[in-house]
N, CA and C atoms as a LAMMPS dump frame, in Angstrom:
ITEM: TIMESTEP
0
ITEM: NUMBER OF ATOMS
291
ITEM: BOX BOUNDS ff ff ff
-5.0000000000000000e+02 5.0000000000000000e+02
-5.0000000000000000e+02 5.0000000000000000e+02
-5.0000000000000000e+02 5.0000000000000000e+02
ITEM: ATOMS id mol type element x y z
1 1 1 N -8.816 -18.19 10.237
2 1 2 C -7.556 -18.462 9.574
3 1 3 C -7.272 -17.393 8.541
4 2 1 N -6.031 -16.952 8.49
5 2 2 C -5.617 -15.975 7.491
6 2 3 C -4.688 -16.662 6.498
7 3 1 N -4.912 -16.388 5.211
8 3 2 C -4.106 -16.974 4.151
9 3 3 C -3.48 -15.843 3.348
10 4 1 N -2.127 -15.804 3.239
11 4 2 C -1.509 -14.768 2.412
12 4 3 C -1.783 -15.038 0.935
13 5 1 N -2.234 -14.009 0.208
14 5 2 C -2.545 -14.208 -1.209
15 5 3 C -1.665 -13.371 -2.136
16 6 1 N -1.242 -12.194 -1.696
17 6 2 C -0.348 -11.344 -2.488
18 6 3 C 0.655 -10.684 -1.562
19 7 1 N 1.832 -10.413 -2.113
20 7 2 C 2.844 -9.658 -1.38
21 7 3 C 3.753 -8.999 -2.401
22 8 1 N 4.474 -7.991 -1.972
23 8 2 C 5.394 -7.34 -2.887
24 8 3 C 6.187 -6.229 -2.234
25 9 1 N 7.187 -5.772 -2.963
26 9 2 C 8.016 -4.634 -2.556
27 9 3 C 7.796 -3.543 -3.593
28 10 1 N 7.521 -2.329 -3.106
29 10 2 C 7.199 -1.205 -3.973
30 10 3 C 8.26 -0.127 -3.796
31 11 1 N 8.78 0.398 -4.908
32 11 2 C 9.756 1.487 -4.836
33 11 3 C 9.028 2.813 -4.619
34 12 1 N 9.781 3.829 -4.258
35 12 2 C 9.209 5.163 -4.054
36 12 3 C 8.507 5.667 -5.311
37 13 1 N 8.969 5.213 -6.485
38 13 2 C 8.36 5.633 -7.751
39 13 3 C 7.099 4.849 -8.088
40 14 1 N 6.763 3.82 -7.276
41 14 2 C 5.545 3.058 -7.489
42 14 3 C 5.727 1.79 -8.307
43 15 1 N 6.984 1.382 -8.552
44 15 2 C 7.246 0.151 -9.296
45 15 3 C 7.175 -1.022 -8.325
46 16 1 N 6.354 -2.026 -8.66
47 16 2 C 6.109 -3.143 -7.75
48 16 3 C 6.782 -4.418 -8.239
49 17 1 N 7.532 -5.056 -7.356
50 17 2 C 7.976 -6.435 -7.555
51 17 3 C 6.965 -7.27 -6.788
52 18 1 N 5.886 -7.634 -7.467
53 18 2 C 4.759 -8.298 -6.812
54 18 3 C 4.83 -9.804 -6.996
55 19 1 N 4.193 -10.528 -6.098
56 19 2 C 4.165 -11.98 -6.146
57 19 3 C 3.356 -12.498 -7.325
58 20 1 N 2.503 -11.658 -7.888
59 20 2 C 1.645 -12.056 -8.993
60 20 3 C 1.383 -10.846 -9.876
61 21 1 N 1.224 -11.11 -11.17
62 21 2 C 0.907 -10.006 -12.084
63 21 3 C -0.516 -9.492 -11.862
64 22 1 N -1.316 -10.227 -11.072
65 22 2 C -2.676 -9.779 -10.766
66 22 3 C -2.688 -8.627 -9.768
67 23 1 N -1.672 -8.525 -8.939
68 23 2 C -1.574 -7.419 -7.978
69 23 3 C -0.911 -6.236 -8.679
70 24 1 N -1.571 -5.101 -8.645
71 24 2 C -1.084 -3.914 -9.35
72 24 3 C -1.01 -2.747 -8.368
73 25 1 N 0.099 -2.022 -8.407
74 25 2 C 0.256 -0.823 -7.583
75 25 3 C 0.42 0.372 -8.507
76 26 1 N -0.364 1.418 -8.266
77 26 2 C -0.209 2.671 -8.991
78 26 3 C 0.222 3.752 -8.002
79 27 1 N 0.816 4.798 -8.541
80 27 2 C 1.324 5.91 -7.725
81 27 3 C 0.784 7.207 -8.326
82 28 1 N -0.532 7.486 -8.106
83 28 2 C -1.16 8.613 -8.793
84 28 3 C -0.726 9.994 -8.3
85 29 1 N -0.365 10.107 -7.019
86 29 2 C 0.004 11.4 -6.454
87 29 3 C 1.139 11.215 -5.453
88 30 1 N 1.828 12.288 -5.157
89 30 2 C 2.907 12.237 -4.18
90 30 3 C 2.381 11.668 -2.86
91 31 1 N 3.076 10.655 -2.33
92 31 2 C 2.707 10.088 -1.043
93 31 3 C 1.458 9.229 -1.058
94 32 1 N 0.937 8.904 -2.238
95 32 2 C -0.263 8.073 -2.354
96 32 3 C 0.005 6.909 -3.304
97 33 1 N -0.236 5.718 -2.839
98 33 2 C -0.106 4.51 -3.648
99 33 3 C -1.428 3.763 -3.548
100 34 1 N -1.834 3.108 -4.636
101 34 2 C -3.08 2.349 -4.633
102 34 3 C -2.775 0.916 -5.078
103 35 1 N -3.114 -0.032 -4.212
104 35 2 C -2.952 -1.453 -4.479
105 35 3 C -4.294 -2.015 -4.924
106 36 1 N -4.303 -2.714 -6.057
107 36 2 C -5.535 -3.336 -6.525
108 36 3 C -5.237 -4.769 -6.947
109 37 1 N -6.223 -5.633 -6.808
110 37 2 C -6.089 -7.046 -7.148
111 37 3 C -7.488 -7.641 -7.289
112 38 1 N -7.612 -8.766 -8.005
113 38 2 C -8.935 -9.375 -8.214
114 38 3 C -9.58 -9.817 -6.898
115 39 1 N -10.879 -9.755 -6.862
116 39 2 C -11.674 -10.205 -5.704
117 39 3 C -11.304 -9.476 -4.407
118 40 1 N -10.935 -8.207 -4.544
119 40 2 C -10.609 -7.386 -3.367
120 40 3 C -11.836 -7.262 -2.487
121 41 1 N -11.639 -7.333 -1.191
122 41 2 C -12.748 -7.252 -0.244
123 41 3 C -12.365 -6.345 0.92
124 42 1 N -13.358 -5.683 1.492
125 42 2 C -13.083 -4.843 2.663
126 42 3 C -12.749 -5.695 3.886
127 43 1 N -12.921 -7.009 3.789
128 43 2 C -12.533 -7.91 4.88
129 43 3 C -11.077 -8.346 4.794
130 44 1 N -10.406 -8.022 3.686
131 44 2 C -8.997 -8.382 3.539
132 44 3 C -8.156 -7.602 4.544
133 45 1 N -7.065 -8.198 4.944
134 45 2 C -6.129 -7.541 5.86
135 45 3 C -4.854 -7.252 5.084
136 46 1 N -4.425 -5.996 5.09
137 46 2 C -3.225 -5.594 4.38
138 46 3 C -2.199 -5.112 5.394
139 47 1 N -1.03 -5.737 5.368
140 47 2 C 0.067 -5.351 6.251
141 47 3 C 1.052 -4.517 5.428
142 48 1 N 1.446 -3.378 5.966
143 48 2 C 2.384 -2.481 5.303
144 48 3 C 3.64 -2.391 6.161
145 49 1 N 4.797 -2.52 5.533
146 49 2 C 6.065 -2.455 6.26
147 49 3 C 6.992 -1.457 5.58
148 50 1 N 7.518 -0.52 6.376
149 50 2 C 8.488 0.46 5.876
150 50 3 C 9.753 0.297 6.698
151 51 1 N 10.877 0.047 6.026
152 51 2 C 12.133 -0.232 6.732
153 51 3 C 13 1.002 6.886
154 52 1 N 12.389 2.124 7.14
155 52 2 C 13.1 3.374 7.409
156 52 3 C 12.649 3.893 8.767
157 53 1 N 13.585 4.282 9.592
158 53 2 C 13.245 4.831 10.904
159 53 3 C 12.485 6.14 10.712
160 54 1 N 11.418 6.308 11.477
161 54 2 C 10.654 7.545 11.434
162 54 3 C 9.51 7.538 10.436
163 55 1 N 9.212 6.39 9.838
164 55 2 C 8.11 6.3 8.884
165 55 3 C 7.144 5.204 9.301
166 56 1 N 5.887 5.393 8.92
167 56 2 C 4.868 4.375 9.144
168 56 3 C 3.912 4.428 7.961
169 57 1 N 3.185 3.346 7.765
170 57 2 C 2.231 3.307 6.662
171 57 3 C 0.81 3.231 7.181
172 58 1 N -0.062 3.974 6.577
173 58 2 C -1.491 3.886 6.893
174 58 3 C -2.215 3.522 5.609
175 59 1 N -3.387 2.933 5.758
176 59 2 C -4.118 2.533 4.574
177 59 3 C -5.609 2.589 4.784
178 60 1 N -6.327 2.545 3.671
179 60 2 C -7.788 2.573 3.729
180 60 3 C -8.351 1.895 2.497
181 61 1 N -9.409 1.119 2.685
182 61 2 C -10.111 0.529 1.552
183 61 3 C -10.837 1.635 0.805
184 62 1 N -10.925 1.496 -0.49
185 62 2 C -11.654 2.47 -1.292
186 62 3 C -10.793 3.213 -2.285
187 63 1 N -9.474 3.181 -2.113
188 63 2 C -8.589 3.852 -3.056
189 63 3 C -8.816 5.349 -3.089
190 64 1 N -8.71 5.896 -4.284
191 64 2 C -8.918 7.336 -4.48
192 64 3 C -10.088 7.575 -5.43
193 65 1 N -11.209 6.959 -5.123
194 65 2 C -12.398 7.136 -5.944
195 65 3 C -12.406 6.226 -7.154
196 66 1 N -13.275 6.511 -8.093
197 66 2 C -13.471 5.627 -9.241
198 66 3 C -12.28 5.601 -10.194
199 67 1 N -11.461 6.648 -10.212
200 67 2 C -10.293 6.672 -11.092
201 67 3 C -9.158 5.794 -10.592
202 68 1 N -9.084 5.567 -9.294
203 68 2 C -8.016 4.764 -8.688
204 68 3 C -8.608 3.861 -7.615
205 69 1 N -9.402 2.844 -8.016
206 69 2 C -10.001 1.962 -7.008
207 69 3 C -8.95 1.02 -6.428
208 70 1 N -9.162 0.59 -5.21
209 70 2 C -8.25 -0.354 -4.58
210 70 3 C -8.059 -0.028 -3.115
211 71 1 N -6.867 -0.329 -2.639
212 71 2 C -6.518 -0.091 -1.246
213 71 3 C -5.495 1.035 -1.21
214 72 1 N -5.85 2.161 -0.62
215 72 2 C -4.98 3.338 -0.556
216 72 3 C -3.905 3.133 0.505
217 73 1 N -2.646 3.324 0.119
218 73 2 C -1.515 3.227 1.043
219 73 3 C -0.824 4.582 1.087
220 74 1 N -0.66 5.126 2.303
221 74 2 C -0.024 6.425 2.484
222 74 3 C 1.136 6.281 3.466
223 75 1 N 2.382 6.362 2.982
224 75 2 C 3.509 6.393 3.902
225 75 3 C 3.598 7.771 4.564
226 76 1 N 3.801 7.776 5.874
227 76 2 C 3.902 9.031 6.632
228 76 3 C 5.227 9.099 7.365
229 77 1 N 5.805 10.288 7.395
230 77 2 C 6.987 10.512 8.232
231 77 3 C 6.512 11.057 9.573
232 78 1 N 7.169 10.648 10.616
233 78 2 C 6.825 11.124 11.962
234 78 3 C 7.769 12.265 12.324
235 79 1 N 7.594 13.401 11.679
236 79 2 C 8.474 14.534 11.933
237 79 3 C 7.991 15.327 13.145
238 80 1 N 8.861 16.178 13.651
239 80 2 C 8.512 16.999 14.812
240 80 3 C 7.387 17.973 14.512
241 81 1 N 7.259 18.36 13.245
242 81 2 C 6.211 19.317 12.885
243 81 3 C 4.886 18.618 12.584
244 82 1 N 4.845 17.303 12.744
245 82 2 C 3.624 16.546 12.491
246 82 3 C 3.806 15.607 11.314
247 83 1 N 2.921 14.643 11.193
248 83 2 C 3.058 13.673 10.111
249 83 3 C 2.906 14.315 8.742
250 84 1 N 3.691 13.841 7.784
251 84 2 C 3.555 14.313 6.407
252 84 3 C 3.741 13.129 5.469
253 85 1 N 3.069 13.189 4.318
254 85 2 C 3.167 12.095 3.357
255 85 3 C 4.557 12.044 2.759
256 86 1 N 4.921 10.87 2.23
257 86 2 C 6.258 10.707 1.674
258 86 3 C 6.234 9.676 0.549
259 87 1 N 7.111 9.868 -0.418
260 87 2 C 7.39 8.836 -1.413
261 87 3 C 8.561 8.035 -0.87
262 88 1 N 8.338 6.757 -0.561
263 88 2 C 9.365 5.924 0.05
264 88 3 C 9.085 4.458 -0.285
265 89 1 N 10.139 3.645 -0.33
266 89 2 C 9.972 2.21 -0.567
267 89 3 C 9.189 1.576 0.58
268 90 1 N 8.361 0.586 0.253
269 90 2 C 7.637 -0.159 1.293
270 90 3 C 7.316 -1.553 0.768
271 91 1 N 6.922 -2.423 1.666
272 91 2 C 6.48 -3.774 1.321
273 91 3 C 5.051 -3.962 1.812
274 92 1 N 4.336 -4.902 1.188
275 92 2 C 2.979 -5.175 1.623
276 92 3 C 2.709 -6.679 1.561
277 93 1 N 1.706 -7.105 2.316
278 93 2 C 1.211 -8.465 2.249
279 93 3 C -0.294 -8.419 2.428
280 94 1 N -1.029 -9.146 1.589
281 94 2 C -2.495 -9.185 1.639
282 94 3 C -2.907 -10.559 2.139
283 95 1 N -3.796 -10.564 3.129
284 95 2 C -4.325 -11.802 3.703
285 95 3 C -5.827 -11.868 3.461
286 96 1 N -6.322 -13.042 3.13
287 96 2 C -7.759 -13.33 3.099
288 96 3 C -8.109 -14.054 4.378
289 97 1 N -9.29 -13.784 4.916
290 97 2 C -9.733 -14.481 6.141
291 97 3 C -10.62 -15.65 5.782
């Protein structure tokens, strides 16, 4: 069973309208966002949604090292010259199993 625990909409600048003040999104570098929340686990499932044609979101547990721990979210554009990172609005949802 999966239970949704956090969700939110994040602007390109990294400002989060999150379901809880416990979920925090930082935007340390261009095209890199880090989602952090209490009791984060590598077993959590994070869904990323981008409502722009030609973009997709990828993510990885671990953040950007000790300075930016959490779940790394990278929006990518699917351009003809190959994928490239982007600052763009996106939504997320975190599920616990």
